[in-house]
C-alpha positions as CSV (number, residue, x, y, z in Angstrom):
1,M,8.0,-14.3,7.6
2,A,4.9,-13.9,9.7
3,N,1.9,-12.2,7.8
4,E,3.7,-12.1,4.7
5,W,0.5,-10.9,3.0
6,L,1.5,-7.3,4.3
7,L,3.8,-7.3,1.3
8,L,0.9,-7.3,-1.1
9,F,0.3,-3.5,-0.2
10,P,2.1,-0.2,-1.3
11,E,4.2,1.1,1.4
12,K,2.0,3.8,2.9
13,V,-0.7,1.3,3.4
14,R,1.6,-1.5,4.8
15,A,3.0,1.0,7.2
16,L,-0.3,1.6,8.7
17,L,-1.4,-2.0,8.9
18,R,2.0,-3.0,10.6
19,G,0.8,-0.2,13.2
20,L,-2.0,-2.2,14.2
21,P,-1.4,-4.2,17.7
22,A,-0.1,-7.7,16.9
23,P,-3.2,-9.8,18.2
24,L,-5.6,-7.6,16.3
25,L,-3.3,-8.0,13.0
26,E,-3.9,-11.9,13.7
27,K,-7.4,-11.7,13.3
28,V,-7.7,-9.2,10.2
29,E,-9.8,-11.0,7.4
30,E,-10.5,-8.3,4.7
31,I,-8.4,-5.0,3.9
32,R,-10.4,-2.8,1.9
33,V,-8.6,-0.2,-0.2
34,R,-10.8,2.2,-2.2
35,E,-9.1,5.0,-4.0
36,G,-10.0,8.4,-2.5
37,R,-12.1,6.8,0.3
38,P,-11.3,5.5,3.8
39,L,-9.0,2.7,4.5
40,E,-11.2,-0.3,6.0
41,I,-10.3,-3.4,7.9
42,N,-12.9,-6.2,8.8
43,Y,-12.0,-9.0,11.4
44,S,-13.3,-11.7,13.5
45,G,-16.8,-11.7,14.5
46,G,-17.9,-9.1,11.7
47,K,-16.3,-6.1,13.2
48,Y,-14.8,-3.3,11.0
49,H,-13.1,-0.1,11.6
50,F,-11.4,2.5,9.6
51,L,-7.7,2.7,9.8
52,G,-5.9,6.1,10.7
53,P,-2.5,7.5,11.1
54,G,-0.2,5.0,13.0
55,G,-2.4,2.3,12.9
56,S,-5.2,3.9,14.8
57,L,-8.6,2.8,14.7
58,T,-11.7,5.0,14.2
59,L,-15.5,4.5,13.1
60,N,-15.2,8.3,12.0
61,P,-14.4,7.7,8.2
62,E,-13.0,11.6,8.0
63,E,-10.3,10.4,10.6
64,A,-9.2,7.7,8.3
65,Y,-6.5,7.3,5.9
66,K,-7.4,7.7,2.2
67,P,-5.7,5.8,-0.4
68,D,-4.7,8.2,-3.5
69,R,-4.2,6.9,-7.2
70,E,-0.7,6.0,-6.5
71,D,-1.7,3.7,-3.8
72,A,-4.3,1.8,-5.9
73,H,-1.8,1.8,-9.0
74,R,0.8,0.3,-6.8
75,L,-1.5,-2.2,-5.2
76,L,-2.6,-3.5,-8.8
77,D,1.0,-3.8,-9.9
78,L,1.9,-5.9,-6.7
79,I,-1.0,-8.4,-7.0
80,S,-0.5,-8.7,-10.5
81,N,3.3,-9.2,-10.2
82,H,3.7,-6.3,-12.7
83,S,1.9,-8.4,-15.5
84,L,-1.7,-7.1,-15.6
85,Y,-2.1,-8.4,-19.3
86,T,-1.5,-11.9,-18.3
87,M,-4.5,-11.9,-16.0
88,E,-7.3,-11.3,-18.5
89,E,-9.4,-14.2,-17.0
90,E,-9.1,-12.9,-13.6
91,L,-10.2,-9.6,-14.6
92,R,-13.2,-11.0,-16.4
93,K,-14.3,-12.7,-13.2
94,G,-13.6,-9.9,-11.0
95,F,-11.1,-11.2,-8.5
96,I,-7.5,-12.4,-8.2
97,T,-6.2,-15.3,-6.1
98,I,-2.6,-15.1,-5.4
99,P,0.0,-17.5,-3.9
100,G,-1.1,-18.4,-0.3
101,G,-4.7,-18.5,-1.0
102,H,-5.3,-14.8,-0.6
103,R,-8.3,-13.6,-2.8
104,I,-8.6,-9.9,-4.1
105,G,-11.9,-9.0,-5.1
106,L,-11.9,-5.8,-7.8
107,A,-14.1,-3.1,-8.3
108,G,-14.1,-0.6,-11.0
109,R,-15.4,-0.1,-14.8
110,T,-16.7,-3.2,-16.6
111,V,-16.0,-3.4,-20.2
112,L,-18.6,-5.5,-22.2
113,S,-18.4,-7.5,-25.2
114,G,-21.4,-9.5,-26.7
115,G,-23.6,-8.6,-23.6
116,G,-21.2,-10.2,-21.1
117,V,-18.0,-8.9,-19.1
118,E,-15.0,-9.1,-21.0
119,H,-12.9,-7.4,-18.5
120,L,-12.4,-4.7,-16.0
121,R,-10.7,-1.5,-16.2
122,D,-10.1,1.5,-14.2
123,I,-9.8,-0.7,-10.9
124,T,-10.2,1.6,-8.0
125,G,-11.8,-0.9,-5.4
126,F,-9.8,-3.9,-3.7
127,N,-11.0,-6.3,-1.2
128,V,-8.2,-8.3,0.2
129,R,-9.2,-11.5,1.8
130,I,-6.7,-12.9,4.1
131,A,-6.5,-17.0,4.0
132,R,-5.5,-18.6,7.1
133,E,-5.0,-22.2,8.1
134,V,-6.7,-23.2,11.4
135,L,-5.5,-26.7,12.4
136,G,-8.3,-28.6,14.1
137,I,-11.2,-26.6,13.2
138,A,-12.9,-29.8,11.8
139,D,-12.1,-31.7,14.9
140,G,-15.7,-31.8,16.1
141,I,-17.1,-32.2,12.7
142,L,-15.2,-35.1,11.3
143,P,-16.6,-37.9,13.5
144,Y,-20.1,-37.2,12.3
145,L,-19.0,-37.4,8.4
146,L,-17.5,-41.2,8.9
147,D,-19.7,-44.0,8.6
148,K,-20.0,-46.8,11.0
149,G,-17.0,-48.9,9.5
150,R,-14.6,-45.9,9.4
151,Q,-13.7,-46.8,5.9
152,R,-15.3,-44.0,3.9
153,I,-16.4,-40.3,4.4
154,L,-20.4,-39.9,4.1
155,H,-21.4,-37.3,0.9
156,T,-21.4,-34.0,2.5
157,L,-22.3,-30.6,1.9
158,I,-20.9,-27.6,3.9
159,L,-23.2,-24.7,3.9
160,S,-22.9,-20.9,5.0
161,P,-23.1,-17.3,4.1
162,P,-19.8,-16.0,2.5
163,Q,-16.8,-15.6,5.0
164,H,-18.3,-17.8,7.5
165,G,-15.4,-20.4,7.4
166,K,-16.6,-22.9,4.7
167,T,-13.0,-22.9,2.9
168,T,-11.0,-23.0,6.2
169,L,-13.2,-26.1,7.4
170,L,-12.5,-27.9,4.0
171,R,-9.0,-27.3,4.3
172,D,-8.7,-29.0,7.5
173,L,-11.1,-31.7,6.7
174,A,-8.7,-32.5,3.7
175,R,-5.9,-32.6,6.0
176,Q,-7.4,-35.1,8.7
177,I,-9.1,-37.3,6.1
178,S,-6.0,-37.7,4.2
179,A,-3.8,-38.1,7.2
180,G,-6.3,-40.5,9.2
181,G,-5.8,-40.6,12.8
182,K,-6.5,-42.5,16.1
183,N,-8.2,-41.0,19.1
184,M,-10.9,-42.1,21.8
185,R,-13.9,-40.8,20.0
186,E,-13.2,-41.8,16.5
187,G,-11.3,-45.1,17.1
188,S,-8.7,-45.9,14.4
189,R,-9.2,-44.6,10.8
190,P,-6.9,-45.0,7.8
191,G,-5.9,-42.2,5.5
192,L,-7.7,-41.8,2.4
193,K,-6.8,-40.4,-0.9
194,V,-8.1,-37.0,-1.2
195,G,-8.5,-35.0,-4.7
196,I,-9.0,-31.2,-4.1
197,V,-10.3,-29.3,-7.1
198,D,-9.1,-26.0,-6.3
199,E,-10.7,-23.5,-9.0
200,R,-9.8,-20.4,-7.0
201,S,-6.5,-21.5,-5.6
202,E,-8.1,-20.7,-2.1
203,I,-8.1,-24.2,-0.4
204,A,-4.5,-25.3,-0.8
205,G,-3.2,-22.0,-1.5
206,S,-0.7,-23.7,-4.3
207,R,2.6,-22.0,-5.3
208,R,3.5,-23.4,-8.6
209,G,1.5,-26.6,-7.8
210,I,2.9,-27.1,-4.1
211,P,0.3,-26.2,-1.5
212,A,0.9,-23.5,1.0
213,F,-1.2,-25.0,3.4
214,D,-1.1,-28.5,5.1
215,V,-4.0,-30.6,3.2
216,G,-2.7,-33.9,4.1
217,P,0.0,-36.4,3.0
218,R,-2.3,-38.4,0.6
219,T,-3.7,-35.4,-0.9
220,D,-3.8,-34.4,-4.9
221,I,-4.6,-31.0,-6.2
222,L,-5.8,-29.9,-9.4
223,D,-5.1,-26.0,-9.2
224,G,-7.2,-23.2,-10.9
225,C,-9.1,-25.9,-12.5
226,P,-13.1,-25.3,-13.3
227,K,-14.9,-27.5,-10.5
228,A,-16.9,-29.9,-13.0
229,E,-14.2,-30.5,-15.4
230,G,-11.6,-30.9,-12.6
231,M,-14.0,-33.5,-10.9
232,M,-14.2,-35.6,-14.1
233,M,-10.4,-35.3,-14.4
234,M,-9.9,-36.6,-10.8
235,I,-12.5,-39.4,-11.4
236,R,-10.6,-40.9,-14.6
237,S,-7.0,-40.2,-13.7
238,L,-6.4,-40.0,-10.1
239,S,-8.7,-42.1,-8.3
240,P,-9.4,-40.4,-5.2
241,D,-11.4,-41.8,-2.2
242,V,-12.9,-38.5,-1.3
243,L,-13.4,-35.4,-3.8
244,I,-13.3,-32.0,-2.2
245,A,-14.4,-28.7,-3.9
246,D,-15.4,-25.3,-2.6
247,E,-18.7,-23.4,-3.8
248,I,-20.6,-25.6,-6.2
249,G,-23.9,-24.7,-7.5
250,R,-23.9,-24.9,-11.5
251,L,-25.9,-27.7,-13.2
252,E,-22.4,-28.9,-14.5
253,D,-21.2,-28.9,-10.9
254,A,-24.2,-31.1,-10.0
255,D,-23.6,-33.5,-12.8
256,A,-19.9,-34.2,-11.7
257,V,-20.9,-34.7,-8.1
258,T,-23.5,-37.0,-9.4
259,E,-20.8,-38.8,-11.4
260,A,-18.5,-39.1,-8.5
261,L,-21.2,-40.6,-6.4
262,H,-22.1,-43.2,-8.8
263,A,-18.5,-44.1,-9.1
264,G,-18.3,-44.8,-5.3
265,I,-16.2,-41.8,-4.5
266,S,-17.3,-39.6,-1.6
267,V,-17.8,-35.9,-2.2
268,V,-17.4,-33.2,0.4
269,A,-18.4,-29.8,-1.1
270,S,-19.6,-26.3,0.1
271,A,-22.2,-24.0,-1.1
272,H,-23.5,-20.4,-0.1
273,G,-26.6,-20.3,1.8
274,K,-27.9,-20.0,5.3
275,E,-30.4,-23.0,5.4
276,V,-30.6,-26.6,3.3
277,S,-34.5,-25.4,2.4
278,E,-33.0,-22.4,0.3
279,L,-31.0,-24.9,-2.0
280,A,-34.1,-26.5,-3.3
281,R,-34.6,-23.3,-5.6
282,R,-31.3,-23.6,-7.4
283,P,-31.4,-25.8,-10.6
284,G,-28.1,-27.7,-9.9
285,L,-28.4,-28.0,-6.1
286,G,-32.0,-28.9,-6.1
287,A,-31.8,-31.8,-8.2
288,L,-29.1,-33.1,-5.5
289,L,-31.4,-32.6,-2.8
290,E,-34.2,-34.0,-4.5
291,H,-32.3,-37.3,-5.0
292,R,-31.0,-37.3,-1.3
293,M,-27.4,-37.5,-3.0
294,F,-25.9,-36.1,0.3
295,E,-25.7,-38.0,3.6
296,R,-24.8,-34.9,6.0
297,Y,-25.2,-31.4,6.0
298,V,-23.1,-29.0,8.0
299,I,-24.3,-25.5,8.4
300,L,-22.0,-22.8,9.7
301,H,-22.8,-19.5,11.4
302,R,-20.2,-17.2,12.7
303,A,-21.0,-14.4,15.0
304,E,-19.2,-12.1,17.5
305,A,-19.4,-14.9,20.2
306,G,-17.8,-17.7,18.0
307,L,-18.7,-20.5,15.6
308,T,-22.1,-22.4,15.7
309,F,-22.5,-25.2,13.5
310,R,-25.3,-27.7,12.9
311,I,-25.0,-31.2,11.5
312,L,-28.1,-32.9,9.6
313,D,-28.2,-36.3,8.2
314,G,-29.6,-36.9,4.7
315,Q,-33.1,-36.6,5.8
316,K,-32.2,-33.1,7.4
317,R,-32.7,-34.3,10.8
318,S,-30.5,-32.6,13.4
319,L,-27.6,-34.6,14.7
320,L,-25.6,-32.2,16.7
321,L,-25.8,-28.3,17.6
322,V,-22.7,-27.0,18.8
323,S,-22.7,-23.2,19.9
324,P,-20.0,-20.7,20.5
325,G,-17.4,-21.5,23.2
326,E,-18.8,-25.3,23.2
327,T,-16.3,-28.1,23.1
328,L,-16.8,-32.0,22.3
329,G,-17.5,-32.2,26.0
330,G,-20.2,-29.7,26.0
331,E,-22.0,-30.7,22.8
332,R,-25.8,-30.5,22.7
333,H,-27.6,-33.2,20.8
334,A,-30.9,-31.5,19.1
């Protein structure tokens, strides 16, 4: 069914969401449920509203529906598939990823052990992030990630703040790289073997190992696997041409990326940040930048007017700037 993610929510909250106009419902990116406080939706362009009776929108929190304890308990029951005790690792990390790639951030009381978070209890806050497939979002970017011979993908790091489209872009890049293609701009390029290390199950949105999204015909997925370990497993046993991973940053991630590059495997990864210069201060990513491991940087920024992206080469020189509303025909070279 369309918008099957609505079934995640308890009946009263679901009814309010279904009261939204269909075009707006398609743009919803986050639903924030906080026990005893206003029900909030965030949608394209960084906009937000509270949700009132009948699906009405308001900026006045006093007019909004306030989920009660029953709503919170029912939501937790639904997203954990009635087995909260089986999700101890997710509760320790503070989020749950469910089939379809939807990610639910959790807020509540932390239980500590040995100075670290053991798990969450008294969960009363939920941020449900809706995963969507946007076929073709990589159309204007992929040509700049190909080498001249069209036989390999350049090592690429995609950079943006949270919720600006990194994972959506990675998903479409995997699809297009795996499938290959032919058009006037790129010429003919063969499909390549793609390996996705999907630690948070967000890129492919796998259900029992089967991807919910189209990530291409020549793509293998390690679902729920830590990135560094997963990349090494891919290198040893699945012989990918291209490795794809989301949100790298730890020292062990950098070591795995380096190992892949030395093995002749292209890496396309993402990281949080607004500018490449920020990454130099991070222990893992800083070393990759210092040794110029990446040949392309893609910097995403999304505002109300749409998506802006910049592409830099390995020496951080600008190759392309595309502003909201522009197409390949209207591209600007900086």
